[in-house]
N, C-alpha and C positions, 0 to 999 in steps of 0.2 A: 307413564309413557314419556319417553324423552322427546325433545322438540324435533330431532332429526327424523325419527319414526313418524311423528305426526305430520311433518311436511311431506314425507314420502306418501303417506296415506292420502293427504290432500291432493297431491299430483295425480295419483292413481284414480282418485275420485273425479277429478276434472276430466281425465281422459275417458274413463268408463261412463261418466254421466253424459258427456257429449255424444259418444258413440252409441250408447244405449238408447238415447232419444231419437237419433237419426234412424236406427233400424227398428224402433218401436218395441224393444225388448227390455228396457230398463237397464241399469248399469251392472246388475248382479252377475251376469255371465262373464264379465271382465273382472269385477271386484272380488268375487268369491274365489276364483282360481288364483288371484293375486294373494289372498290371505292364505291359501293352501300352499302355494309354491314358494312365495317370497318369505312369508312370515311363519309358515308351518303351523298354522292354527289347527286345533282339533276340528274335524269336519262338522260336528254338531254346532260348535260356536261359530264357525265360518258361515254355515248355512243360516243360523238365526240372525247373526249380525248382518249378513249380506241381504237378508230380506228387508231389514229396516232401511238399508241403503237403497234398495230397489224402490221401496215406498216413497222415500224422499225424492228420488230421481224422477219417478213417474208423476208425482204431484207437481214438481217444478216444470216438467215437460208439458203436461196437459194445459198448464196455464198459458203457455205460448200457443199450443195447437188450437185452443178454444178461440183465440183471436183470429186464426186463419180459417175457422169453420171447417175443419177436416175430420171431425169426430162423428161417427155414427153411434149416437147414444143408445138407440134401441138394441143394436147388436151387442154393444159393450155391457149393457145391463143384463141382457139375456145370458151372456157368457158367465157373468158373475153369479147368477142364480145357482149354476152348477159348481162354480169354482169355490165358493165360500165353504161348503161342507168338505170339499176336497182338501182345503188347507189344513183342516184339523187331522184328516187322515194322513197327510204327508208328514206332518210333525210327529205324529204317533209312530209311524213306521221308522222315522229317522232314529228314534231312541233305541231301537232294537237292531240297528244295522251297524256292522263292524266298519272300521275305517278303511280297511282294504277293499271290502265290497263296495263301499261308497265311491272310492276312487275309480274302480272298474266300471261301475254303472254310469258315473258322471262322464268319464272319458268316452265310453261307448256311445252314449246318447249324443254327445256333442259331435263326435266323429261322423256318425251316421247322418245326422242332419246336415252337417257341413258339406259332406260329399253329395248328398241329394241336391242341395241348393246349387252346388257348383256345376253339376251336369244337367240339371233340369232347365229346359227352355221356358221362357216366359209364356204364359197362356195366350193363345191367339183367338180362342173361341170362348163361349160361355163356360163358367166353372161347372164342375161335375154336379154339385147339388143345385146349381142355378137352373139346370135343365131338367133333372130327374125327379125333383121333389117339389111339393107344395110348400107354402109359407109355414104352415103348421109343422111340417116335417123338418123344415130348416131350423125352426125354433128349438125343436127337440134335439136336433143335431148340435146346435150351439150349446145347449145345456150339458149334454154328454161330453162335449169337447171341453167345456168349462170345468167339469168334474176332474177330468184327467189333468188339465193344466193347473188347477188348484193344488192337486196332490203333488205334482212334480215341482211346482213353485216352492212349496214349503219344505219338501224333502231336500232339494238341492240348494234352496235359498237364493235362486237366481231369477225368480219370476218365470212366467211361462210365455213371455212375448216372443222369445226366440223360436218357439214352436208355433205359436198362434199366428204370427205374421205370414209365414208361408202357407198355412192352412187357409187363411182368409184370401190370400192371393190366388193360390192354385186350385182350391176346392170351391170357394165361393165367388171367385172372379172379382174381387175387390181391388181397386187400384192400389199400388204399393204405398203411395203417400197417405192415402186414406186408411189403409190397413195398419200402418205403423201408429197413426194417431189413435185409432179405435182400440188397438191393442194396448197402448199405454193407458188409456182411460179405464179399460177393464182391469188392467193390472193394478191401478191405484185403488180400486174398490176391494178386490179380494186379497191383495197383499196386506191391506190394513188389518184384516181379520187374521191373516197368517201371522202377523207380527204379535198380536195378542196371544196367540197360541204359543209362539216361541218364547215370549216373556214368561208364560206360566211354567215352562220347563227350565228357565234360567239359562237360555242359550245365547244371550246377547252380551257382547263386550261394548259397553257404552262409550268408552274412550275412542274406540275405533269408529263408532257411529258419529261421534263429534267431528273428528277430522275428515273421515271419508265422506260423511254426509254433507259437510260444507262444500267439499269438492264437487260432488255430483249435482248439488243444487245449482251451483254456478255453471258447471259444464253443461247441464241440461239446456240452459238458455242459449249457449253457443250452438248446441245441437239443433235446436229449433230453427235458428237462423241459417245454418248450413244446409239443413234438409230442403229448404226451398231452392237451393242451387245445385242439388245433386239428383241425377236421374234415378228412376225407380229400379232399373236393372243394376245400376252401380251399387245401390243400397243392398240388394240381394248378394252381390259379389263380395261386398265388404263383410257382410255377416258370415258367409260361407268360409272365407279365408281365415277369419279369426277363430271360428269354431274348430276348424281342423287343426290349427296351430296349438290352441289350448288343449285339445283332446290328446294330441301326441305327447305334450309335456306331462299331462296328468297320468298317462300310462306308465311313465317312468319314475313316478314319485315313490 
């Protein structure tokens, strides 16, 4: 890899790392589309490499969030119980999915979520499951959600925080800043297992990980600092706009 490409990956890593930590999604949902759109990587390699970058981003980000005591460890661990087996399922499905189908699914999911977040008003009452279920039922719900997130995370290589954050906010009535930190903590646990699965399939470009990973590690620290100065509603708006823009571009690849 030439130095120009490496520096570009470093810059993309900085931006995606900072942004990913702010919204609690890891930097994969910015970094993977960049690999697909700018560098035209094969989806399997983009997903595998992106998941390693997501892991590095989340580890760097939670180091900062731990200091601010914004992580709900119980919720994060419960989500990971379901997410870990899901990561193996997602990687397996990826091996049998065509590039065209991958782009369509990826773009469709991002667009749907982006539009939802854009039009959805912030919750004013207790979350849906906060009212209707007992603690045991909520734990089961977290595990089932984790299974879905783990599968999606490894399949797309972008982590599951972009979906988990709105679920924690709108369904479980968790404050945005706490939701982003808890999401990142959970992501750091199950994405580490997903990375092992991707390595076994040979889906990782380590030169991209070197440059992009350096960027997201540094960017994550800037993201933690900025997150303390940004409102919860603005965090959601930032996420929705980016998801819509990326999905539109992916539809035309």
